[in-house]
N, C-alpha and C positions, 0 to 999 in steps of 0.2 A: 939332899935335893942336888947337890953338885955330883954325887956318885951316880945317881940315876941318869943324868944327862949324859955323863961320859959313857954309861952302858948302853944308852940309846945310840950314841955316836958310833961306837964300835959295831953295832949290830947292822947299821944302815948299810955299809958296803956289801956285806954278806947277802943282804935281802936282794940288793940290786943284782949282785951276781947270780943269785939263784933265779931271779926273774929272768935274766939274759939266757941262763942255761935252759930253762924252760921252754923260752921262745924258740931257741936254737933247736931244741928237740922237737918241739912241736912243729917248727918249719920243715925239719928232715921228714917227719911223719907226713906232713900235707904234700911235700914234694914227692915223696914215695908213693902216696895215695894218688897223686896226680898222675904220675908217670904210669902207675899200674892202671888207672881208669883209661888213660889215653892208650895203653896196649890193648886194653880190653875192648874198647870202642873203636880202635883203629879200623877193623875190617868193615865195620859199619860205615865209618867215615870215608873209607876208601871208596865203597860201593856208591855213597851219595856223591862224593866229589867225581868219580868217574861218570856217574849218571848226568851230573851237571855239566861236565865236559862234553858229553856226547850230545846232550840236548843243545848245547851251544854250537857244537860243530855242525849238528843237524840243521839248526836255524841258519847258520852261516851257508851251509850247502845249499838250502832251499833258496835263500836269497841270491846266492851265485848262480843257482840253476834258472831262477826266473830271469836273471840278468843275461845269462847265456841264451835262453829262449828268446828274449826280446832282441838281443843282438842278431841272433840267427834269422828272426823273423824280419828284422830291418835289413839284413843282408840278403836275404832272399827276395824281398821287395825290391831293392835296388838292382839285384842282378836280373830279376824280372823286367824292370824298366829298362835297363840296359839291353837286355836281349830284344825286347820289343822295339826299342829304338834303332838297334842295329837291323833287325828285320825290316822294319819300316824304311829306313835309309836304302837298304838293299833293294827292296821292292820299288822304291821311288826312283832310283838310279835305273833299275831295269825298265820301269814305265816310261821314264824321260826318253831313253835310247829307243824304246819301241815306237813311242809316239813320233820321235824325230824321223825314224825310218819310214813310218806311215805317211808322214807329211813330205817325204822326200828331202828332208833338211839333214843331210849328212854331217854337216859342219857344226861342231859344238859352239862356235861363236855366233851362229845365227839365231839361236832360239833357246829359252831356258824355261822351266816350268816350276811353279811354286804351289805347294800343297796348302789348300784351306779347308777348315772345318766348316760344315753347314751347322749353324748354331740356331737357326730359327726358320720354320716354314709355317705359314697360315694354312689351316685346314681349309679355309675358303679359297685359297689360291695355290693349290699344291703344284699346278702346272703352269703357273704365271710367273712367279719369282721366288727367290729366297734370300736369306742373309748368310754371309760368310764372316769368320773371326778375323779377317784381314783387311786393313784399310790403308790410309796414307801412311801410317807408321811402318807398314810392311810393304811399302813401295807400290801399292796397287793403284792403278790408273783407270779413269773412265774408259769404256769400250774394250777393255782387255778380254780376250776370248776365253771361255771357260769350258773345261771338259769334265765329263764323268767317264772314267776309263778312257776308251779311245773315241767315244762319242762326243761330238760338240753338243753342248747343252744350252749355250748362251753367251751372254756378254754382261760385263759390268756396266750398270747403269748410273748408279750413284756411289761416291766415295766419301766416307767420314774417317776420322782418325784412327779408330780401332775396329771398324766393321764396314762392309760394304754390301750393296743391293745388286743381285744378279737377275736380269730379265731372261727368262727361258725361252727357247724357240718354240717350245710346245704352248706358249700363251696365245689366247684367241686372237690378239691384235697384232702379233708378231709374224714376220715373213722373211724369208731370206732366199737369195738367188741360188739355184742348185741345178744339178743335172744327173741324169743316171749314168751308171757305168757304160752304157752304150751311146752316151753323149746326146741325150735328149735333154735339151734346156728347158727350164721352167722356174717356178716359184714354189717354195715349200712354205706352207701356211699353218700355223697353230690353230687348234680347235678348243671347244669347250668340253670335249668328250673326255672320258675317263681314260686312264692308262696312257695319257700323253701322245695320243693319236695325232699325226700329222697328215696334211693333204698335199699331194704334188700336182701342181697345175702346169701341164707342158705348154710350150709356146706353139708347138705345131699340132696338127691332127693326125700325125703318124700314129698308127695303131701297133706299135711295136714294143711297148713297155710291158714287161711280164712280172709276174709274183716273183718274189725272191731276188729281184734285181736291187742292186745297192745304189744309194743316192749319196752324192757328195756336194760340198759347196762348189760353185762354178768359178768363184774368183771374181765375179762381176759385182764387186762390193768394195767400198772404202774400209770395211771392217773385217770381213771374213775372207781369207785368202783361199785359194783354190785347193781343193783336195781334202777338205776336212769331211770326215764321215758323219753324216746325218742320220741314216737309218736303212732299213730294208722295206721294199715294197711287199705289203702282205695281202693286198686286195685291189683288184682292177675291176670296177663295175662299168660296163659300156651300156650306153642307151642304145634304143633301137635305130636312131638317126646317125649313130656313131660320130657325132659331133661333141657331145657332152660326156665326160667320163669322170668318175671318182676313184681316184687312186689313193689308197691309204699307205701311209709309211709310218713304220714304227721304230723309234729309237731302240738300240739294243742295250738298255740299261734298266735297272730297277729304280724307277723313279720314286717308288713309294719308300724305298730305304736308302735314300741319298743321304750319305754322311759326310764324305770327303769329295772334293773336286780339285781339279788341276787348273791353275791360272797360267795361260800361256804369256810370257813375258819377253818381247822383242829385246834384243841387245841393247838397243839405244834407250830402252825404258827401264833397264835394271837398276 
């Protein structure tokens, strides 16, 4: 019994060494097979890896392209806004100077103009009044004169914080003192007719008013100064007794497409 136990003890280390040698051998074989398989599959792995990288780069490029397109679109929009604003300001300065010259107001300190947008017109009162997007917050005051291009179109009737109401000279109940370019004094009255037709009623019975003659404000008013352009005589109907005449005056503006107007602001009211 004692001999057998000693024999087993002697064989134990050899068994362990053998197992370790086998493990080392198989490990080498495994590593060799792994390297061989890696070498074998490397071309396929390379293709798959490169495809993955390409897809990743393509996705990134698409996202970048979308960002670039978005940025370009935003830049184009901003540039368009800047260009429109620059053109608008250029036209505004030109219009201001032209109106000052027409009104005989050469000094820039005498008068100023502010642009307002027409933001509401009632279909039932197209030639009576309209609303603009400037009010007390824009330094607009009651009775300020309103132009459409070079044509006087009315005056501010009511002012609210963010908007105002403008009474048009074409309104049926409105009238202003006026004169023709040949110095025939009279009154221009609005009417309920379409196209904003006005009627000029001269103070005298002189029969020298002609079609095509221009009509201006006379200055006999607490609101309208002298020389504002009202319109042009388009028709003179004379009755048989030559006492009563129907003289039609048409403002030279497109009243149906009235989008922006100019508010005349005297220096002391700015």
